[in-house]
Every structure is written in structure tokens, then in C-alpha cells.
N, C-alpha and C positions, 0 to 999 in steps of 0.2 A: 873282427870282433862283433861289429854291428850286425853283419850278415848272419853270424852264428846265433845271435840273440833272436833275430827275426825268425830263423828256421826253428829254433826251439819254441818260440811263441806259437808259430803256426802248428807245430806238432802237438803242443799242449791243447790247442783248439780242435784237434781231431784229425789233422792231415797226417799221412804217412811221411816218412823222410823224403821219398822220391817225389811225392805230390808237392810237398813244401818247396823243394829245390826247383821243381818245374815251374810252379806258380811264381815264385820269387824272381826267377830269371825272366819270365815273361813280363812281369811288371816293369822290369828295367828296359826291356825291348819294346814294350807297348803292344806292337803287332808284329808277328813273325811267323815263318813257316817252321815245321817240325825240326828240320835240320839245324836251323839257327838256334832254336830253343835247346836242342840237344847239346850243341856246342857251348852255349852260355851257362847251362846248368850242370854240365858234366853228367848228364843222364842219357843212357843209350836211346837212340832214335826209336827203336821198337817199344821201349818203355814209355816214351813220350806219347806215342800213338795210343798206347793202352791207358795211360793216365788221363788224357784229355777228356774223354766222355764223362768221367767222374767229376772232373773240375767244372765241366759245363753244367752238369746236373746240379751241383752245389751252387752255381751261379758266379763262380770265380773267373770263368773264361767264356768268351763268345767265339763261335766257329764262323768263319767267313768263307763262303763258297767261292773259290777262285782256283786258278791253276798256277802254282800249287795251292793247296788249302792253307789258309792263314788262320791264326788264332790271335784274339785280342784279349788282353787282361782287364779284368775289373780293377780300377785303381786300388792301390794297396790299402789306403785308409778305409775305403768302402768294403774291401774284402775282409779286413779284420773285423769291421762292424757286423758284417753278415755272419761270420763264424761265431762271434760272441753272442749274437742273437740266437743262432741255432743252438748253441750250447745252453743258453738260458731256457729256451723252449724245451729242450730235452730234459733238463733238470726239473722243470715244472711238471712235465709229463710223468717222470719217474716218481715225483712226490705224490702225484695223484694216485698212481698205481699202488704205491706203498700205503697211502691212506685208505684206499678201498680194501686192500688186503687186511689192514688192521681192523677195519670195521665190518668185515664180512661174517663175523660171528665165530670164527675159528678160535679167537682168544678165549671165549667162554668154554669151549671144549677143552682147552689146555689148562683151564683153571685160573687164568689171569683176570684181573679186574679190567674193566673197559678203559681203554687208553684215550685220553683227550689230547688232540693234536691240532694246534692252530697253525694254519698255513701262513707263512710270512708274506708280507706285502711286498709287491715287486712292481717296478716300472721298467718295461723293456722297449727299447727303440728298435724297430725292424726296418732296415734300410734296403733290403733286397726284395724285389717283387716276388720272386719264387718262394722265398721264405714266408712272405705275407700270405700268398695263396695257400701254402701248406698249413699255415696257422689257422686260416679261415676254414679250410676243409676239415681239419681235425676238430675244430670247435663245433662246426655244424653237425658232425657225426656223433659227437659226445653229448651235446646239449639236448635238453627236452623243451626249452623255450629260447627263442631267438628274436630279438627286436632290433630293427635296423632303420637308420635314417641315412639317405644319401641323395645328392643332387643329380641332375640329369646327366652330367658328364661322366658319372661313375657307372652308367648302365653297361657300357662295353665290358668293364671289368667284371661286373656281376654276371652277365650273360655268358661270357666266354670262359670264365674261370670257375664260377660257382653254381651254374645252372644245374648240372648233373648231380652235384652233391646236395643241393637243396631238394631235388626230387627224391633222393634217397632218404634225406632227413624227414620229409613229410610222409613218406611211405612208412617210416618207423613211428609215426604219430607225434613227431616233434612239432610244436606250435611255432609258426613263424609269422611275424607281423612286420610289414614294411611301410615306411613313409617316404615318398619321393615326389618328384615334380612331373608334370604332364608334358612339358616341352621336350622336343627332340626325341620322343619315343617313336622309333621307326618300326616298320612292319615286322622285321625279324624279331625285334624285342617284344612287340605286342603279341605275336604268336606264341612265344614262350611263356609270357605272362598268363595268357589265357589258359594254357595247359596247366600251369601251376594253380590257377584259381579254381580249377575243378575239384581240388582237394579242400575239405573243410578245415584242414589244419594250416592253410595258407591264407593270409589276409593282406590286402594292400590298400593304402589310402594315399590321396594326392594332396599335397600342401597347397593352401590358397595363396601363398607368397613364396618367392624364390628361397631355395635352401642353399646355403653357402658353406656347409660343413657336412661331415659324415661320421657316423659312429655305429658300432654294433655291440649289443649287450647279449651275453650268453648266460642263461640260467640265473640272472640277477647276481652273478658273482664275478664276471669278467667283462672288461670293456676294451674294444679296439677302436682307436680314433685316429683318423688321418690328420697329420700335422704339417703336411706339405702345402696345403692351400691350392692344389692344382689337380689335374686329372691323372697324374702318375700314381697316386695312392700311396706312394712312399716318399719320405719316411712316415712310418705309422707308429703309434704308441699303444702298447698293450699293458693293461694293469688289472690287478685284482684288489686294488685299494678300496676299502669299503666306502669311504667318503666320496671318492671319485665315481664309484659305481652308483651310489645313491643320487648324485648330481646328474649322471647320465639317465637314470630311470625317470627322474622328474622331467628332464628335457624331453625324453621320448613321449611320456604320457601327455604332456602339454601339446606336442606336435600331433600326436594321434587324435586327441580330443578335438583339435581345431582343423583337422584335415577332412577332406570329402571322401565318401565311400567310393570304391572303384566302380561299382555298378552304375554310377552316374557319369562316368568318364568315357569318352571315345578314345580307345587305346591306340588305334592306328592313326598316326599323324603323318601326312605326306612330307 
């Protein structure tokens, strides 16, 4: 009975029946090869091989290169949190699209009065790194103004996951401001920074004192803040709460005002 409820819950969160059976079986095995997963889930082996890439992409499974190939499940509790976060993000995106459709002027042509729609306040905890990267990428591409504060240890996350999408954003004339630290900025990072700084839409300043938190503000409407307190970047909290956004704006502007301009900083540090 408990197993059936879990399968139903996973399917309600977007998995197919076979995907849910496969993932649930692997959570019981922890790490296993396809034949073991097939036997435990009662899903044909060929279907297991077909399903695994999708579960990997979602972040529910890790592939271990071995002979034979092994698969490791994301713990069940974390898996449910990731799927819940994904569903919340999808619903938020759909609401945005609906709002744009309602406000694109078509309502006037149809003879309807302008519709006032207030977006509900949400707090979303994002526990999976892949979901966090996806959230950031979407926000950068949709926003026209992005303000970020992050410590030195977050540079790897920014450079390896967001550099390309930041380039696209500034190419579309999105204004991006960053406040960070000078310590631990390596040659690879400084080279990418210098390429971004060629755009008038990208500005960076360096804090005079250590930064021990990070947050991102998009269009003065949404905030993402790391709540893990370490370099993993997850879990992270996303919100469109106006009071929280206002507090984040004040924090950023204070840091920006008290930081040094990038032109006075030697970027490459051995």
C-alpha cells in the first residue's frame, strides 16, 4: 500500500509509471546495474536502459562508469523535493506566460476590459543543483536587469554554469551588476571576466570586506538566495515576495555603493 502511494505521488509530480517504478526500485537498492533494477522494479531491462537517461537529466539518478554500468539513486526525500521544486517552477513559468498573454493587448481587440492580475507570493526551496542551474538560466534570459552578490567560492558555479547564458543576456542588452570578492580569482576566471567587461551592460565591483552570503535579484521582482552556507549552492530559496525583494535590493545597493570599481583591481591572482 505504501509503495502504491509513493508511485502515485511520483506520477503526480510528472514521472511516467515506468519511470516512477524504476526510480523507486533504485532508491531501495541505492546503487545497482540495469538487470538488478529490472528485477526489483518489474520493468523490462530494455525499458530500464531507455528510462535512465531521462532520470539522469532530471537529477534523480547518477550514472557510474563501471563494468557493468551502475546507477545510483538520489535519496528518496531529496528526489521528491527536486520534483516538487520543478513543478513549482513550471507553474510559475506558466503563470508568467498567461500574464503576458492577458496583457499583450489582445483583450482590447476582443472588447474586454483590462484584467488586473496579482501574482501570488511564493517561497520555493530548490534542493537539486541541476534545477538551480535551470532556474538561473531561465531568469537570466528573461530578465532585463540582474543584480548579484556572491563570495569567492561561488566563482566556479558562475563560470562553469552561467558564463554562456550571461553572455547571451548582455548581448540582448540586459543590464548585469555583480559584487564579489577579489580573493581566489584564478586566471581562467579572470579571462572570462575580462571578456564580459567589454560590454557596457556588464559591471562588476569588488567588496572591501569578505562576503559570506550570495543572492541574485532579477528585474527587482524575484530573488534567489543560497541558504546552504557553503560552496554547494544548494539548497537555495527563490521568492517573489515583495518585502523580501525590497530587503535584497537594499542589501545589494549598500554593497554596490561600498565596493571598489573593477578597473582598479588586478583580476588575475596567482
